[in-house]
N, C-alpha and C positions, 0 to 999 in steps of 0.2 A: 193370531194375526200379527205378522211382523210388519211394522211400519218402517218405511224406507228413510225417514228423516231423523237425524239425531235429536233435533229440537223436540219432535213429537215423542220420540222414545223417552227422552229425559222427563218430559211433562207427564207421560204415563207412569213412569217410575215414581215421581214425586206424588202423584195422585194416589197411587197404590199405598205409598207410605202413610199418607194422610188417612186412608181407610184403616190401615193397621193401627195407627194411633187411636183413632176413634173406637175401634173394637176393644182395645185395651182399656180405654176410658170407660166404656160401657161395662166392662168386666168388674170395675171397682164400684159400680152403682148397685147397691143392695136390692135384691128383688124378692126377698122373703124366703129365698132358698139358700142353703149353705153352698158357698163357692170359695175355693181357696184363693181366688184372685181378689177377694175382698180385703185380704191382708197384704196385698202387693205393695202398698205404700207404708206399711208399718215397719218401723225400725226399732232395734233393741240396742241398748248400751251394753256391749259385750267386751269386757276387759278394757273399758274406757273408750271404745270406738263405736260410733253409730253404725250398726250393721243391719242389712235387710233381714227380716224375720225368717225368710226361707233359707238363709245361710246358717242359722243357728238351731233350727227346729224342722221336724217333718210336719207337714200340714196335710191332714186327711179329712174326708167327709164321710164318717161311718153311717150317718143317717141323713135324710134329706134336709133337716134343719139344724144339724150339728156340725161344727168344725172342731176337729181335735188337733191341738198343737202340742207336739212332744219334742222337747229340747233334746238335742244330741248329747249335750253336757248337762247332767241333772242339776249342777250348781247354778245354771243359768235360768232355772225355772222362775225365780222371783223377778229377774230382769225382763224375761219374756212377758210375764204378767203385767209388769209396770209399763212396758212398751205398748201393749194392747190397751191398757187403761188410758194412756196419754194420747192415743190415736183418736181420730174423729169417727170411729166406727159406731159408737152409740150402743155397743154390746158389752155387758159386764162379764168378764171372764170368771170361770169357776175353776179354781186350782184344787186338784185332788191329791197333790203331793208328787205325782210323777208326770202329769200332763195337765193341759188346760183345755177345758171345754168351753166353746162359745155356742150358745143356743140362739139361733137367729129367730127373732120373734116374728109372728104373723104381722103383716102390714095392715094398718087401718086403711079405710077407703080414702081418707084425707091424705095420708102419707103416700099412697099409691099415686094420687093425682100430682102431689109435689114431685115425686120421683119421675113421673112421665114428663112433667114440665122440664125437669133437669135434663132428661134424656134429649128432649127437643132442643134445649140450649146447647148441649154438647154437639149434637148433630149439626146445628147451624154453624158452630165454629168449624166443624169439619168441611162443610160446604164452602165457607169463606176461604179456607185453606186451598181447596180445589180451585175456586175462582181466581185466587191469587196466582196459582200455578198457570192457569189458562192465560191470565193477563201477561205473565212473564213470557210465555211461549209466543203469544201474539206479538209482543214487543220485539222479541228476537227475530221473528219472521219479517216484521216491517224493517228492522235494522238490516237484515240480510238482503231484502229487496232494494233498500236504499244503496247498499254496497254493491249491488249488481249480482249477488249470489243466486237470486231467484227471479224468474220472469213474472209478469203480472199473472199469467195463468197458473204458474206453480204456486205463487203466494195464495191465490184464491183457493186452489185445491188443498194446500196445506192448512189454511185457516179452517176449512171444512173438516179436515181430519182432526185438528185440535178440538173443534167443537164437538165432534163425535166422541172423542176420548173423554171430554169433560162431561157430556151427557151420560155416558156409561158410569163414570165415577159418582155422579150425583144420584143416579138410579141405584147404585150399590149402597150408598150412604142411606138413602130412603129405605131400602130393604133392611139394613142393619137396624135402623131406628124403629121400624115397624116391628121387627122381631123382638127387640128389647122392650118396647112398650107392651107387647103382648105377654112377654114373660112377667112383667111387673103386674099387669092387670090380672093375669090368671094366677099369679103368685102361689 
């Protein structure tokens, strides 16, 4: 659906970006399954420079609960292990001399509840971002109306369009949240 107004188009783009950020955040929340995105925030000191782990090693999931990290440069193995140890993952790496194995432990019921609560908190932040975009769009429409860019009827119609886009974004965030909570619960 192509919306005819640049204010609404911009709002829709910003809301889509908020959903993408939310999706990436959800990817970093451990759900009892091996997922390479768990390591997305891990950095490694490589030749004196903090470097994202995916730039110094290949990351694979050979089994449902195992992440295998294989450095491209074997001399960086110790640095990769140190970077993982210093991260907030809560998983102890096992170094076999050529690669590092991370065994993702089964989640306890209590930990699942904590993670579900964390998911809801992250989702609420996403909804706040969407609502902020909505407010900006509404302010732009009111400003345009005041400047004579829009008639009363046009502003009313455009405000409905902004609300429709906002409702769709909130619905998508709720779906992403439900999916992530289900993934954590079924673990």
